[in-house]
N, C-alpha and C positions, 0 to 999 in steps of 0.2 A: 504494500500500500504506500503510494507516494503522495504525501500530503503537503499542502501549502497553507501556512497560517498567515493571515493578513495582519499587518501592524500599522495602526494609526496613532497619531499623537493622542495621548490620554488613555490608550488601551493598556490594561495592566494584567490581563490573564493569558497573554500569549505564551509565556513560559510554562504555565500550568498545563495549557492545552498541548504544547509540544511534548511535554513529559509524558502525559497520558497516551498520546499517540505512539511515542517510542516504546513505552512499557507494553502496549498491546500488540503493536505491529512489528517491533524490532527495528524499525527504520526511523532515522532522524527526519523531522519535518523541516521543510524549507520555510524561512521567514521572509515574507514578501512585503516590501515597503509600500505605503499608500500611494506614492508618486510613481511607482512602476506602472508600465503600460502593458505588460505581458506576464503570464504565469509561467513558472518553470516548465520546460518541456517534459511531457509524460505525466503531468499531474493527474492523480486519480480523484483526489478529494480536496476541496477548498474549505477552510474553516475561518469563520469570522468570529473572533473571540470576544470575551466580555471586557468591561472597563467603562471608561467615560470618554469616548472619542471626542476630541475637540472640546472637552469640558462640558459636553451636553448642551452647548449653546444653540440657540434657535429652538431646536427640539432634539431629543436624544436620537442620535444616528443621522440627523438631517444633513450635516456637513459631510460626514464620512461617506454617505451614499453618493455624493457627487465627486468623490476622489477619482483620479485617473484609473486606478486599479480596478474600480468597480465596473468599468466598461468591459474589461477582460473577464470579470466574474460573470457578468450578464451573458456574454457570448459562451462561456464555458457551460453555464446552466442551460442555455438554449440548445447547445449541442448534446445535452443529456448528462453532463458531468454532475457529480454529487457535491452539494454545498451544504455545510452545517453552520448555522449561526446560533451562538449561545449568548443570552442576556443582551448586552449591547449589540452583539452580532445579530440577534433576532430583530432588534429595533432597526438596525441598518438595512437588513433584508426587506423589511416592510417599507422603509423610506425609499429604497431603490426600486421598488416595484416587483421584486422577485417573489414576494408574498403579499397577500391581501391584509387589510386591517391596519391597526395602529396600536402602539403600547402607550397607555395613559398612566397618570399618577396613580399609585396604589389607593384603594378606596378609602383607607383611613389616613392617607397623606403622611405615612411614616415609612422610613427605609426598613426593609425586612432582611435580616441576615440570620438564617438558621436552617436546620435540616427540615425538609418537608417530604411528604409521601406523594408519589405519583402512581396513577394507574395506567398501565400500558393497554391501549385500546385495541391494538391489532399487532400481530407479529409477522406479517407478510411484507413488511417494508425493509429496505436495506438498513434503515435506522432503528428497527425494532426486532430484527431477526435473532438477536442475541437474548431475547426474552420470550415469555409466553403471553398470549392474549389474556388480559385480566390480572397479570402479575402486578404486585405492588412493590415499588422500589423506593429507596430513601436516598435523596440527594440534596445538596444545599442550594439555597437561593441567596442572593445578595443584590437587591434592587429597590429602587424607589419608584420606578415607572415600569411595572410589569403587568399592569391591568390591561389585558388584551380586549380590544373592542373592534367591532365591525358592524356594518349595517345588517339588517335582518336577512336580506337576500343572500349576502355573503355567508352569514352564519348557517343559513339553511343549506347552502351549497356545500360548505365544509363538512357538515354533518352527513348530508346525503351521499357525498362522495367518499366518505370514510377518511377524511384528511386530518382529523384530529387524532394525533398519535399518543399524546400524553395529557392527562387531566390531574389536577390537584384532588387529593382524596384523603381519607383517614387511613390509619395503619391497617385496617381491615378491607380497604378498597371502597368505602362508601363515599360517593360524590355528593356533596351538599354544600350549602352556603356556609355552614359552620367550619368547613375545612377548605374553603376557597380563600386562600391567604391574602389575595390582593384585589378581589372583586372582579376578576376576569370573567367575561361572558362565557357561560356554560362551563366554568371552571377550567378553561383551556390553558394548558401549560406549554403545548407544542403542536405545531401544525406543519403540514407539507404542502408543496406546490401542486398544481393540477397534474403535472406529470409524475409527481412523487419523488423527484430527485433533489429537492431543496427542503431542508428542515430548519425551522426556527423554533427555539425553545428558551424559556427564561431560566430554568434551573441549570446548575453547573455539574454535569456528569463527570467532567474532567477532574473534579476535586474529590471524587469517591471511586478511585481505582486502586487504592492501596489500603491494606489492613490498618496501617497506622492512622488513617483518617477516620476509622470507626465504621467504615462500610466500603464494600467494593461494588455496590449496586450500579454505579455508573459505567463499570467496565463492559457490561453487556452491549452498550450502544457501540462502542469502538470495536469490540470483538466481532459484532455482527457486520459492521462495515468492512472490516478486514476480510471476513469470510466471503461476503458478497463480492468484493473486488477480486479476490483470489479465484473464485469460480468463474467470474466474467472474463478473466485474463485469457 
C-alpha cells in the first residue's frame, strides 16, 4: 500500500497518520506539501489528516480545499483512487466538493476530546472490510466542529445508498440522541462518496492502532484498506 499524506499549515496529525499506516502496511507514507501540484507516482491511497489547517479561518477546511494539491486529489478521486479524510480532513473533503454536506459547530458549542463508540454500518467497503457489519469500535475524537449537516434530500440519498459507514453509538451499539456526541444529523460519524472511494470521518482511527493507547479498534480500517489494495494489485 503506497500512501500519500497531505500536509497543510496548521495540520498536526500527519505524523500520527503516517505511523498508523506504517504499522499496518509496513510501508512509509509519502508526505505531500499543500503547494505541490502532483501526487507521488503509484499512489494507492491519499489521506487528508486532522488538525487546524490555516487556523480554521473563514471556515474549517475552506482555505485548504483551495490549495494547489487538492486539484490533484480531485483528479485522483475521479479516477477511482481511494481518499481518506479524518477530522479536519473530513471538513476539507466537504469544502472541496468531494463529499456532500458540511461540518458545523458541535451542538453544545464545546470542543470534545475523548474516546467514543462507533457502529460500523456495513462491511463491504474498502474502508470497513476490516470489521463486521454492526460491530462497535472505540476510537477518539478531538473536534469543535464535527456536527455533520446536510439538506434533507442529501441525507435521504446517503441513507438510501448505504453511504453512511460509521455512526456514533453506545458501547452496546445503540444509536440515539443520548450518544450523539456533537449533534450530527442521524448520528453520522463517517460517510463515503457516491462511488464509495472517498471516506470522510470525524473520529481518529489512527490514534487507536497500538495497545499502549488503550485500544486497537482503529487498526481494522487501515488493515482493510491494505487488504483491499493488495487484492486489487
